[in-house]
Backbone as a ProteinNet text record, in pm:
[ID]
protein_1_A
[PRIMARY]
MKKILIIEDELDMLEVLGDKFSAENFEVLKAKNGDEGLEVSLREHPDIILLDLVMPKMDGMTTMKKLREDEWGKTVPIIILTNLSATDEKLIMGMVEGEPMYYLVKSDWKIKDVVKKVKEALNM
[TERTIARY]
-471.8	-506.2	-654.9	-724.3	-865.9	-892.6	-1002.5	-1037.7	-1158.6	-1148.1	-1257.8	-1297.8	-1423.4	-1474.9	-1535.9	-1490.6	-1543.5	-1628.9	-1757.5	-1848.2	-1885.3	-1826.8	-1839.1	-1825.8	-1919.1	-1909.5	-1830.5	-1806.8	-1723.5	-1575.7	-1510.6	-1379.8	-1274.4	-1282.9	-1186.7	-1202.7	-1324.8	-1354.7	-1309.5	-1334.8	-1295.1	-1141.7	-1068.9	-921.9	-870.7	-924.7	-880	-904.4	-1024.5	-1058.4	-968.4	-952.6	-870	-723.9	-670.4	-531.4	-522.1	-620.3	-616.9	-624.4	-712.9	-726.8	-606.1	-548.5	-422.4	-315.7	-302.8	-203.3	-227.1	-353.2	-387.6	-378.2	-314.9	-293.6	-418.1	-514.6	-624.5	-600.2	-657.1	-662.4	-784.1	-764.9	-871.8	-927.7	-1056.3	-1130.5	-1215.6	-1233.2	-1309	-1413	-1525.6	-1631.2	-1688.1	-1723.5	-1766.7	-1919.8	-1994.1	-2137.8	-2192.9	-2323.9	-2385.2	-2372	-2392.4	-2378.2	-2242.1	-2139.8	-2003.1	-1973.9	-2024.3	-2004.2	-2067.2	-2185.4	-2255.5	-2171.1	-2126.4	-2047.6	-1920	-1845.9	-1719.9	-1746.3	-1851.2	-1886.1	-1906.1	-1988.5	-2028.6	-1911.7	-1820	-1705.3	-1591.8	-1566.2	-1448.3	-1473.5	-1601.1	-1640.1	-1550.6	-1556.8	-1477.4	-1525.8	-1436.6	-1470.4	-1569.6	-1568.6	-1659.5	-1679.5	-1790.4	-1823.6	-1858	-1791.5	-1829	-1919.2	-2039.1	-2135	-2197.5	-2177.6	-2248.2	-2391.8	-2482.2	-2623.7	-2661.4	-2617.5	-2657	-2550	-2581.9	-2486.6	-2561	-2489.8	-2550.3	-2567.2	-2644.5	-2667.5	-2750.3	-2703.5	-2777.8	-2745.3	-2844.6	-2820.5	-2778.3	-2728.6	-2675.3	-2780.3	-2903.1	-3005.6	-3041.1	-3050.9	-3075.6	-2960.8	-2837.1	-2721.8	-2724.5	-2753.4	-2756.9	-2868.3	-2982.5	-3094.5	-3053.6	-2986.9	-2947.2	-2838.8	-2747.3	-2646.2	-2708.7	-2810.2	-2875.9	-2953.7	-2982.2	-3051.1	-2956.2	-2826.1	-2724.8	-2690	-2662.3	-2628.4	-2509.4	-2402.3	-2285.8	-2320.8	-2391.9	-2424.3	-2514.9	-2582.9	-2675.2	-2600.6	-2475	-2401.3	-2284.4	-2247.5	-2130.9	-2162.2	-2066.2	-2085.3	-2084.5	-2184.9	-2197.4	-2199.8	-2119.4	-2123.2	-2168.8	-2283.9	-2333	-2252.4	-2203.1	-2128.7	-2190.9	-2261.6	-2339.7	-2348.9	-2405.9	-2435.4	-2578.3	-2660.1	-2801.1	-2817.4	-2910.9	-2943.5	-3066.2	-3073.3	-3179.4	-3309.2	-3374.9	-3500.9	-3616.5	-3585.3	-3683.4	-3740	-3869.4	-3931.9	-3882.8	-3876	-3829.1	-3683.8	-3601.3	-3462.3	-3451.9	-3535	-3530.9	-3575.7	-3679.9	-3721.4	-3614.7	-3547.2	-3439.1	-3326.2	-3297.5	-3197.6	-3236.7	-3359.6	-3407.6	-3393.5	-3440.4	-3437.6	-3293.6	-3207.6	-3070.8	-2976.8	-3010.1	-2930.9	-2784.8	-2755	-2613.4	-2561	-2432.8	-2377.6	-2372.2	-2337.2	-2330.3	-2380.9	-2429.7	-2475	-2398.5	-2302.8	-2219.1	-2250.6	-2280.2	-2301.4	-2164	-2124.2	-1989.2	-1946.2	-2031.8	-1996.1	-1971.7	-2020.4	-2001.5	-1879	-1805.3	-1697.2	-1565.8	-1457.8	-1326	-1287.1	-1194.8	-1150.1	-1102.7	-1026.7	-975.6	-1092.9	-1204.9	-1319.6	-1385.2	-1383.6	-1435.5	-1349.9	-1218.1	-1127.7	-1153.6	-1173.8	-1203.5	-1330.8	-1436.9	-1562	-1545.7	-1467.5	-1443.6	-1369.8	-1269.1	-1196	-1280.4	-1367.7	-1462.7	-1552.5	-1604.8	-1699.8	-1628.8	-1497.2	-1423.7	-1351	-1378.9	-1313.6	-1161.2	-1109.8	-961.9	-904.4
5674	5779.3	5807.9	5798.6	5827.7	5978.7	6016.1	6154.7	6185.5	6286.8	6327.2	6472.1	6494.6	6632.1	6674.2	6789.7	6841.8	6965.9	6959.6	7069.2	7129.7	7245.1	7305.2	7453.1	7529	7676.3	7736.6	7664.6	7713.8	7695.1	7804.4	7797.7	7733.3	7757.9	7694.6	7540.2	7496.2	7351.9	7296.4	7367.5	7322.3	7304.3	7398.2	7391.3	7277.8	7263	7156.9	7023.1	7001.4	6873.1	6848.7	6950.7	6939.1	6899.8	6966.5	6937.5	6795.8	6750.5	6617.6	6511.7	6528.3	6430.7	6428.8	6545.9	6554	6474.3	6488.4	6416.8	6267.3	6227.9	6084.3	6032.4	6111.3	6074.8	6069	6154.3	6173.3	6288	6281.3	6398.5	6478.7	6601.6	6677.4	6781.5	6781.9	6882.9	6957.3	7086.7	7164.6	7249.2	7273.5	7363.4	7434.1	7561.2	7646.2	7657.2	7594.3	7597.3	7485.1	7461.5	7352.3	7364.3	7487.3	7506	7462.3	7514.2	7484.6	7334.5	7277.9	7137.2	7048.6	7083.2	7002.7	7008.4	7128.4	7147.2	7064.3	7075.3	7000.7	6849.5	6805	6662.8	6606	6670.6	6619	6623.9	6716.8	6731.2	6636	6622.7	6548.5	6404.6	6369.7	6237.3	6186.3	6252.2	6207	6068.1	5998.7	5868.8	5875.8	5991.5	6010.3	6162.3	6197.4	6340.2	6359.1	6457.4	6505.2	6626.2	6626.9	6729.2	6793.1	6924.8	7002.1	7022.2	7044.4	7068.8	7213.9	7295.3	7433.9	7519.5	7564	7638.9	7745.5	7846.2	7945.7	7892.4	7957.4	7931.5	7801.3	7690.7	7564.2	7482.2	7442.7	7365	7223.2	7148.8	7017.7	6915.8	6927.6	6831.5	6847.8	6972	6997.4	6947.6	6972.5	6927.3	6773.6	6705.9	6561.8	6509.9	6574.9	6534.3	6550.2	6660.4	6683.3	6582.4	6550.3	6450.3	6314.8	6279.4	6149.9	6138.5	6254.7	6253.2	6221.6	6232.1	6203.3	6058.3	5995.9	5853.5	5820.7	5896.1	5870.5	5899.8	6010.6	6056.3	5966.6	5870	5779.9	5692.5	5664.5	5565.7	5621.1	5749.2	5802.4	5803.6	5755.4	5760.9	5908.9	5942.3	6073.6	6060	6139.7	6144	6286.7	6294.2	6422.3	6461	6583.3	6635.8	6771.8	6780.9	6898.7	6930.1	7049	7087.4	7052.1	7012.5	6981.2	6837.9	6815.8	6680.9	6640.8	6515.4	6467.3	6441.2	6551.8	6534.3	6595.8	6690.5	6752.6	6651.4	6643.6	6543	6562.4	6687	6716.5	6671.2	6693	6651.3	6498.8	6433.7	6284.3	6229.1	6285.3	6234.6	6255.8	6372.7	6397.6	6296	6255	6160.2	6024.9	5983.7	5859	5854.9	5963.8	5974.7	5981.8	6056.3	6078	5965.5	5884.2	5769.7	5799.4	5891.8	5908.2	5786.9	5763.7	5646.4	5667.4	5789.3	5826.6	5966.4	5993.4	6126	6159.4	6254.6	6287.2	6430.4	6443.4	6575.2	6625.9	6739.9	6792.8	6795.3	6836.4	6850.6	6709.7	6605.9	6472.5	6396.7	6456.2	6383.3	6462.9	6390.5	6449.5	6425.6	6506.2	6494	6352.4	6291.7	6155.8	6054.4	6080.6	5993.7	6007.5	6130.1	6151.6	6078.5	6084.9	6012.9	5863	5809.9	5669.1	5629	5708.7	5679.3	5684.5	5781.6	5788	5662.1	5623.6	5504.5	5376.9	5370.1	5258.4	5258.1	5369.4	5383.9	5341.8	5363.3	5330.2	5195.3	5123.8	4992.2	5001.6	5101.3	5120.7	5064.4
85.4	179.2	169.2	283.1	280.9	282.4	217.8	201.9	288.2	375	464.1	435.3	430.9	419.2	550.4	602.7	726.7	689.8	718.8	690.8	825.8	860.2	992.1	980.6	1039.3	1031.2	1147.1	1254	1360.3	1318.7	1280.7	1218.8	1307.4	1441.7	1532.3	1530.9	1532.4	1529	1394.4	1287.7	1154	1149	1202	1201.1	1288.8	1408.2	1500	1440.9	1386.7	1323.8	1202.6	1123.2	1000.6	1037.1	1136	1178.9	1231.7	1313.4	1370.7	1261.5	1163.4	1059.9	964.3	943.8	864.6	933.8	1066.9	1144.2	1142.5	1118.5	1109.6	965.2	878.6	737.6	653	679.7	589.5	500.1	378	293.7	341.4	384.3	448.1	348.9	331.6	258.2	359.5	342.6	440.2	366.3	439.1	392.5	509.2	492.3	601.8	615.4	518.7	524.4	434.6	442.5	368.7	218.4	166.3	21.4	-27.9	39.3	3.4	18.4	129.2	158.1	48.8	7	-99.1	-227.1	-262.6	-386.2	-378.9	-268.6	-253.3	-255.2	-186.8	-179.7	-318.8	-396.4	-526.9	-626.4	-605.4	-693.8	-656	-522	-476.3	-431.3	-402.7	-358.6	-244.1	-126.7	-14	32.3	108.3	159.1	278.5	345.6	458.8	479.7	540.9	567.3	712.2	774.5	910.2	885.1	936	906.9	1027.1	1036.9	1141.2	1101.1	1189.8	1154.2	1145.7	1240.4	1243	1174.9	1051.3	968.6	888.9	843.4	756.5	613.8	533.6	389.8	371.3	420.4	411.5	537.7	608.7	730.8	696.1	795.4	775	729.8	783.3	745.6	595.4	549.2	408	323.4	370.4	297.4	284.1	393.9	390.9	297.9	300.7	214.1	65.6	32.4	-105.9	-145.9	-54.9	-82.7	-116.1	-36.8	-55.6	-182	-247.8	-377	-489.9	-470.5	-569.5	-566.2	-685.4	-691.9	-599.4	-610.8	-522.1	-378.8	-355.1	-220	-139.4	-210.7	-138.9	-38.9	-68	11.1	90.3	67.3	141.7	292.3	371.3	516.5	565.8	648.1	706	857	925.6	1071.9	1107.7	1180	1225.6	1350.6	1348.5	1461.9	1497.5	1609.4	1633.4	1781.5	1812.5	1949.4	1986.9	1890.3	1913.4	1960.3	2055.4	2091	2005.2	1971.5	1881.6	1955.5	1997.8	2064.8	1983.9	1893.1	1810.7	1704.5	1691.4	1600.8	1453.9	1409.7	1273.4	1254.3	1355.3	1352	1345.8	1428.2	1430.6	1295.2	1235.9	1105.5	999.4	1004.5	910.2	927.8	1049.2	1077.1	1019.6	1033.8	983.4	827.7	768.8	622.3	568.8	635.2	586.9	618.9	713.5	755.4	783.7	871	908.2	982.6	977	1045.8	1196.9	1238.4	1379.2	1398.5	1518.8	1559.4	1685.3	1675.3	1791.2	1838.1	1965.4	2026.4	2070.6	2016.8	2035.1	2182.3	2272.6	2414.2	2477.3	2415.6	2473.1	2425	2327	2263.3	2261.5	2264	2248.2	2101.4	2050.3	1912.3	1877.7	1971.4	1949.6	1931.9	2001.5	1986.3	1848.7	1793.7	1661.8	1558.7	1577.5	1485.2	1491.6	1612.6	1628.1	1555.9	1568.9	1501.5	1350.6	1299.2	1156.2	1110.5	1180.7	1143.5	1152.6	1250.1	1258.6	1135.8	1099.9	984.1	855.6	844.4	724.9	737.4	842.1	866.9	862.3	929.1	932.4	1062.8
[MASK]
++++++++++++++++++++++++++++++++++++++++++++++++++++++++++++++++++++++++++++++++++++++++++++++++++++++++++++++++++++++++++++

């Protein structure tokens, strides 16, 4: 059973994604902000991380940067799931440095598409 961590501050989105991935036979870990997500990531070592960018306490780009500083975190697949489009120069540079596998704008994707991308990233 693959383990996914969903780091998302919108609780409705967190629940919907969690329920969908549970139904797809994933072990689901959840975090409501970047601080919590970083802690859970480094403790649980999920197979993949879904990461929101705009969150309280620690934003997604900072979370991704800190994950990439860890030996395990250097290679964990991360999929950015956000409402932001990647047009800001600082955001684009963070993406280049953090090397997420995919960048998905929430309004452009359905939940089943997110599941498909996660399965692709894990070669399932």
